[in-house]
C-alpha positions in Angstrom: 17.2 36.1 -57.7 15.7 33.7 -60.1 12.0 33.1 -60.1 11.1 30.3 -57.7 8.5 27.5 -58.1 7.5 25.1 -55.4 4.7 23.0 -53.9 2.7 23.3 -50.8 0.6 20.5 -49.3 -1.7 20.2 -46.3 -1.4 16.4 -45.8 -5.0 15.6 -46.3 -6.4 12.4 -45.0 -9.3 12.2 -47.5 -11.2 9.0 -48.2 -10.2 7.2 -51.4 -12.9 8.4 -54.0 -13.3 4.7 -55.3 -13.1 2.6 -52.0 -13.9 5.2 -49.2 -10.8 4.0 -47.3 -8.8 6.4 -45.4 -5.0 6.5 -45.8 -3.1 5.6 -42.8 -1.5 8.8 -41.2 2.0 7.3 -41.1 1.7 6.3 -44.7 0.6 9.8 -45.6 3.5 11.4 -43.8 6.0 9.1 -45.6 4.5 10.1 -48.9 5.0 13.7 -48.1 8.6 13.2 -47.4 8.9 11.2 -50.7 7.3 14.1 -52.5 9.8 16.6 -51.1 12.6 14.4 -52.1 11.2 14.1 -55.7 10.8 17.9 -55.7 14.3 18.4 -54.6 15.6 16.0 -57.2 13.4 17.7 -60.0 15.0 21.1 -59.3 12.0 22.8 -57.6 12.9 25.6 -55.1 10.3 25.2 -52.2 8.4 22.6 -50.5 6.0 23.6 -47.8 3.4 21.9 -45.5 0.4 23.5 -43.8 -0.8 23.2 -40.2 -4.1 21.9 -39.1 -5.6 20.4 -35.9 -8.4 18.2 -37.0 -8.8 14.5 -38.2 -8.8 15.0 -42.0 -5.2 16.5 -42.0 -2.0 14.7 -40.8 0.3 17.7 -40.3 -0.3 19.4 -37.0 3.5 20.0 -36.4 5.1 21.4 -39.6 8.5 21.7 -38.2 8.7 18.0 -37.3 7.6 17.0 -40.8 10.0 19.4 -42.4 12.8 18.1 -40.2 12.3 14.7 -41.8 12.2 16.2 -45.2 15.4 18.0 -44.5 17.2 14.7 -44.0 16.0 13.4 -47.2 16.7 16.4 -49.4 19.7 18.6 -50.1 18.9 21.9 -51.7 15.2 22.6 -51.6 13.8 25.3 -49.2 11.5 23.9 -46.5 8.6 26.1 -45.2 5.3 26.1 -43.3 2.3 26.9 -45.2 1.1 28.3 -42.9 2.2 28.4 -39.3 -1.0 29.4 -37.4 0.9 32.0 -35.3 -2.2 33.3 -33.5 -2.7 30.0 -31.6 1.0 29.2 -31.1 3.8 30.5 -29.0 6.1 32.5 -31.1 9.1 31.5 -28.9 8.4 27.8 -29.7 8.0 28.6 -33.3 11.1 30.5 -33.5 13.1 27.7 -31.7 11.7 24.9 -33.9 12.4 26.6 -37.2 15.8 27.9 -36.0 16.6 24.2 -35.2 15.2 23.2 -38.6 17.3 25.9 -40.3 20.4 24.6 -38.6 19.7 21.0 -39.4 18.9 21.8 -43.0 21.8 24.1 -43.7 19.9 27.4 -43.9 16.7 26.1 -45.8 14.0 26.8 -43.3 11.3 29.4 -43.8 8.2 30.5 -41.9 4.9 31.4 -43.6 2.9 33.0 -40.7 -0.8 33.4 -40.9 -3.8 34.2 -38.8 -5.5 30.8 -39.8 -8.5 30.4 -42.0 -9.2 27.3 -40.0 -10.0 28.1 -36.4 -10.0 24.7 -34.7 -6.6 25.4 -33.1 -7.9 28.4 -31.1 -10.2 26.4 -28.6 -7.6 23.4 -28.7 -4.9 25.8 -27.2 -7.2 27.9 -25.1 -7.5 31.1 -27.2 -10.5 33.3 -27.6 -11.6 33.8 -31.2 -12.7 37.3 -30.1 -9.0 38.1 -29.9 -8.4 36.7 -33.5 -6.9 40.0 -35.0 -4.9 41.0 -31.8 -3.4 37.6 -31.3 -1.8 37.6 -34.7 -0.6 41.2 -34.6 1.0 40.8 -31.1 2.6 37.4 -31.8 4.0 38.5 -35.1 5.5 41.5 -33.3 7.2 39.0 -30.8 8.4 36.7 -33.6 10.1 39.6 -35.4 11.7 40.7 -32.3 13.0 37.1 -31.6 14.7 37.4 -35.0 16.4 40.7 -34.1 17.8 40.2 -30.7 18.9 37.9 -28.0 18.4 38.2 -25.0 14.9 39.5 -25.7 12.8 42.0 -23.9 9.2 42.2 -25.0 5.8 43.3 -23.5 2.4 42.6 -24.8 -1.1 42.1 -23.5 -2.0 38.6 -24.5 1.2 36.7 -23.5 3.6 37.0 -20.6 6.3 39.4 -21.0 10.0 38.5 -21.7 12.7 40.0 -19.6 16.1 39.3 -20.8 14.8 36.0 -22.3 17.6 33.8 -23.7 16.1 32.3 -26.7 18.0 29.5 -28.3 19.2 28.0 -30.6 20.1 30.9 -32.8 20.3 30.3 -36.6 23.3 31.4 -38.6 21.3 33.9 -40.6 18.0 35.9 -40.3 15.2 33.4 -40.5 12.8 34.3 -43.4 9.4 35.1 -42.2 6.5 35.6 -44.8 3.1 36.8 -44.1 0.1 34.7 -45.5 -3.0 36.5 -46.7 -6.0 35.5 -48.4 -7.2 38.9 -49.9 -7.9 40.8 -46.7 -6.8 44.5 -47.3 -5.8 45.0 -43.7 -3.5 41.9 -43.8 -1.9 43.1 -47.0 -1.3 46.5 -45.6 0.3 45.0 -42.4 2.7 43.0 -44.5 3.7 45.9 -46.5 4.2 48.3 -43.6 6.4 45.7 -41.8 8.4 45.2 -44.9 7.7 41.4 -44.9 7.4 39.2 -48.0 3.8 38.6 -49.0 2.3 35.0 -49.6 -1.1 35.6 -51.3 -3.4 32.6 -51.6 -5.6 32.6 -54.7 -7.9 29.5 -54.5 -10.8 30.4 -56.7 -12.4 32.9 -59.0 -10.4 35.0 -61.4 -6.8 35.6 -60.4 -6.9 39.1 -61.9 -9.2 40.3 -59.1 -6.2 40.0 -56.8 -4.0 42.5 -58.6 -5.2 45.5 -56.4 -4.0 43.6 -53.2 -0.5 43.3 -54.6 -0.6 46.9 -55.7 -1.9 47.8 -52.1 0.9 45.8 -50.5 3.5 47.6 -52.5 2.0 51.0 -51.8 1.9 50.3 -48.1 5.5 49.2 -48.1 6.7 52.4 -49.9 4.7 54.6 -47.6 6.4 52.9 -44.6 9.8 53.6 -46.1 10.5 50.1 -47.6 11.7 49.6 -51.1 8.8 47.7 -52.7 11.1 46.4 -55.5 13.1 44.6 -52.7 10.1 42.8 -51.3 9.1 39.4 -52.4 5.5 38.2 -53.5 4.5 34.6 -53.7 1.3 33.4 -55.5 -0.2 30.2 -54.1 -3.0 28.2 -55.9 -4.2 24.7 -56.3 -3.3 22.8 -59.4 -2.1 19.5 -60.9 0.0 18.6 -64.0 -0.1 15.7 -66.4 1.1 15.2 -70.0 -2.3 16.5 -71.3 -4.9 18.6 -70.2 -7.7 15.8 -70.1 -5.4 13.6 -68.3 -4.7 16.2 -65.5 -8.5 16.6 -65.1 -9.4 13.0 -65.1 -6.6 12.1 -62.6 -7.0 14.9 -60.1 -10.8 15.8 -60.0 -11.9 12.6 -58.2 -9.4 13.3 -55.4 -10.0 17.1 -55.4 -13.8 16.6 -55.2 -13.4 14.0 -52.3 -11.1 16.4 -50.4 -13.4 19.4 -51.2 -16.4 17.7 -49.7 -14.7 16.3 -46.7 -13.1 19.7 -46.0 -16.3 21.7 -46.4 -18.5 19.2 -44.5 -16.1 19.7 -41.5 -16.8 23.3 -41.8 -20.5 23.0 -41.7 -20.9 23.3 -45.6 -21.4 20.8 -48.3 -21.0 22.4 -51.6 -19.5 20.0 -54.3 -17.0 20.8 -56.9 -18.4 19.1 -60.1 -16.0 18.4 -62.9 -17.3 21.4 -65.1 -16.6 23.9 -62.2 -13.2 22.3 -61.6 -12.3 22.6 -65.2 -13.5 26.2 -65.3 -10.8 27.0 -62.8 -8.2 25.6 -65.4 -9.2 28.2 -68.1 -6.7 31.0 -68.7 -8.7 33.3 -66.4 -9.1 30.8 -63.7 -7.1 30.5 -60.5 -5.9 26.8 -60.8 -2.7 25.6 -62.3 -4.3 22.6 -63.9 -3.4 20.9 -67.2 -0.4 20.2 -69.4 3.0 21.7 -68.7 2.5 24.2 -71.4 -0.8 25.3 -70.0 0.9 25.8 -66.6 3.7 27.7 -68.2 1.3 30.0 -70.0 -0.7 30.8 -66.8 2.4 31.5 -64.7 3.8 33.9 -67.5 0.4 35.7 -67.7 0.3 36.1 -63.9 3.8 37.4 -64.0 2.9 40.0 -66.3 0.2 41.1 -64.0 1.8 40.6 -60.5 5.7 40.7 -61.2 5.9 38.2 -58.3 9.0 36.3 -57.2 7.6 32.8 -56.5 4.8 30.4 -57.6 3.5 27.7 -55.2 1.1 25.1 -56.3 -1.1 23.1 -53.9 -0.4 20.0 -56.1 -3.1 17.2 -56.1 -5.3 18.4 -53.2 -7.4 15.5 -51.6 -4.9 12.6 -52.0 -4.1 12.1 -55.7 -2.5 8.7 -55.8 1.2 8.9 -54.9 2.5 7.6 -58.2 0.6 10.2 -60.1 1.5 12.9 -57.7 5.3 12.2 -58.2 4.9 12.3 -61.9 3.2 15.7 -61.6 6.1 17.0 -59.4 8.6 15.7 -62.0 6.8 17.6 -64.9 6.7 20.8 -62.8 10.4 20.5 -62.2 11.7 19.3 -65.5 9.3 20.9 -68.0 7.8 24.0 -66.4 10.4 25.4 -64.1 13.3 25.7 -66.7 11.0 27.4 -69.2 9.5 29.8 -66.7 12.9 30.8 -65.3 14.3 31.4 -68.8 11.3 33.4 -70.0 11.1 35.6 -66.8 14.9 36.2 -67.0 14.6 37.4 -70.6 11.6 39.6 -69.7 13.5 41.3 -66.8 16.8 41.3 -68.7 18.6 39.7 -66.0 19.8 36.5 -67.5 19.4 34.7 -64.1 17.6 31.4 -64.6 18.8 29.4 -61.7 
């Protein structure tokens, strides 16, 4: 399989850094659909949307948004990023994404996570003291739902299923990735289950995450899985423009606005000044921020370290203006993706570039 490049988005409702005006939720949702269509046309492989349950994000139901994208695209894979499985019902998650998979012609994926944002737990009546157990149990049920129908399952935090007839059924095994942010126990769980790993690197030096990928592959091998057959995705913020300086100037005001809104909601207020933002664009930093060549160079450097299968960029966090966001998507698809695929295929000796 060729190396995959894609975009993930949280659908932020961030005040305009110049006017302070908030975007209308309906406008923001339609912009996301337009971005997915542009990514599809540009030849990118994946478009993913996150799940949040608070007023500074517009996507609380990823499957609904992805279904709208499915009707406006033809080839690109459509994924959650993430589905907060701990506070959802795995039966409904499976049904929604099975429906999406059928509507899209087999393009749906689930990236399941415990949730770094916890506002959904009280909203849906879950106790944060059960944070770890909820995810483990619900992931077990979600995987069971993929494997059999009718379903028989017994847990402790959800009513049992006895000969549960769960429909619709997709025409293939629905892909389920496990999202982690660098917690060793989460990495080991994904490896032992033989599930693909979606690793978020959102700050600092990306090299510090190499031990987590090694741990994942070691845990997979010890559990009897072929680590070479398991996929790894690296997910990080970024933005592309024709030049490095333009990428910084266009994206930083929106990133700073989104960063401050996001962290104030979490009881913090740490700014991201331009110098700190640009530091993340250096070769050692986590962000894919700059010209197409700079992004190519960083993807290739990371590939040498991680040997991963997919790169996902959180493109333009904080509501970069739509016109600029679409240009950035087009650059990623037209100038970065073909070069990266070709160089990785040459490194691997596969010749597979598409």
